[in-house]
C-alpha positions in Angstrom: 19.0 120.8 218.4 15.4 121.9 219.0 16.6 125.6 219.1 17.9 125.2 215.6 14.6 123.8 214.4 12.8 126.8 216.0 15.2 129.2 214.4 14.4 127.6 211.0 10.7 128.0 211.7 10.7 131.4 213.3 8.5 133.8 211.4 10.9 136.8 211.7 13.8 134.7 210.4 11.6 133.4 207.5 10.6 137.0 206.6 14.1 138.5 206.7 15.9 135.6 205.1 18.0 134.7 208.2 16.8 131.1 208.0 19.1 130.8 204.9 22.1 131.2 207.2 21.5 127.7 208.7 21.0 125.9 205.5 24.0 123.8 204.4 25.2 124.5 200.8 24.0 121.0 199.8 20.6 121.4 201.5 17.6 119.4 200.2 14.0 119.3 201.3 11.4 116.7 200.4 8.3 118.9 200.6 4.8 117.8 201.6 3.9 118.1 197.9 6.5 115.6 196.9 8.6 118.3 195.3 12.4 118.3 196.0 13.8 121.8 197.0 17.4 122.9 197.1 18.8 125.9 199.1 18.9 128.1 196.0 15.1 127.5 195.6 14.6 129.6 198.8 16.7 132.6 197.9 14.6 135.7 197.4 11.4 133.7 198.2 8.8 135.0 200.7 8.0 132.2 203.0 5.0 132.0 205.2 5.1 133.7 208.5 2.8 131.3 210.4 3.4 130.3 214.0 4.4 126.7 214.6 4.5 124.4 217.5 6.8 121.4 217.8 5.5 118.3 219.5 7.1 114.9 220.4 10.6 116.2 219.6 13.3 113.5 219.5 16.9 113.7 218.5 19.3 110.9 217.7 23.1 111.5 217.5 24.2 109.8 214.3 27.9 110.7 214.7 30.1 113.3 216.4 29.0 115.9 213.9 25.5 114.9 212.9 22.0 114.6 214.4 18.6 113.3 213.2 15.7 115.2 214.6 12.1 113.9 214.4 8.9 115.7 215.5 5.4 116.6 214.7 5.0 120.2 213.5 1.6 121.9 214.0 0.8 125.0 212.0 -1.1 127.1 214.6 -2.8 129.2 212.0 -4.3 126.4 209.9 -4.3 123.5 212.4 -2.5 121.3 209.9 0.1 118.9 211.2 3.0 117.0 209.6 5.7 114.6 210.6 9.1 116.2 210.2 12.6 114.9 210.0 15.8 116.9 209.8 19.5 116.0 209.5 21.9 118.6 211.0 25.6 118.5 210.4 28.5 120.4 211.8 29.9 122.4 208.9 32.8 124.9 209.3 32.2 124.9 213.1 28.4 125.7 212.7 25.3 123.5 212.8 23.7 123.4 209.3 20.5 121.8 208.1 21.4 119.5 205.3 18.1 117.6 204.9 14.5 118.2 205.8 11.3 116.3 205.1 7.6 116.9 205.9 4.7 114.5 205.6 1.1 115.5 206.3 -0.6 113.7 209.2 -3.8 113.9 211.1 -3.7 114.7 214.8 
């Protein structure tokens, strides 16, 4: 599942909108600000193109068609870090991100 997380965070995919392809139609994100975002909130939005590093990646299979991924995300540009959690589900034979949350941490 880590390859899907990296696809979601890849700066080229964020610039050209390809990251939207992996978002489930019912996608929700609880942002670090506390704001709740839906998939439609990211359409036609320019996302940052920072480089990221994933640390302490752990995945838990919740069912035959779902995974929980937990990790620390480090923004290599700013040095900021956050705990991240994602839920991936198999939807129409493709893995889609249905939920994501980020919480700032100190490392």
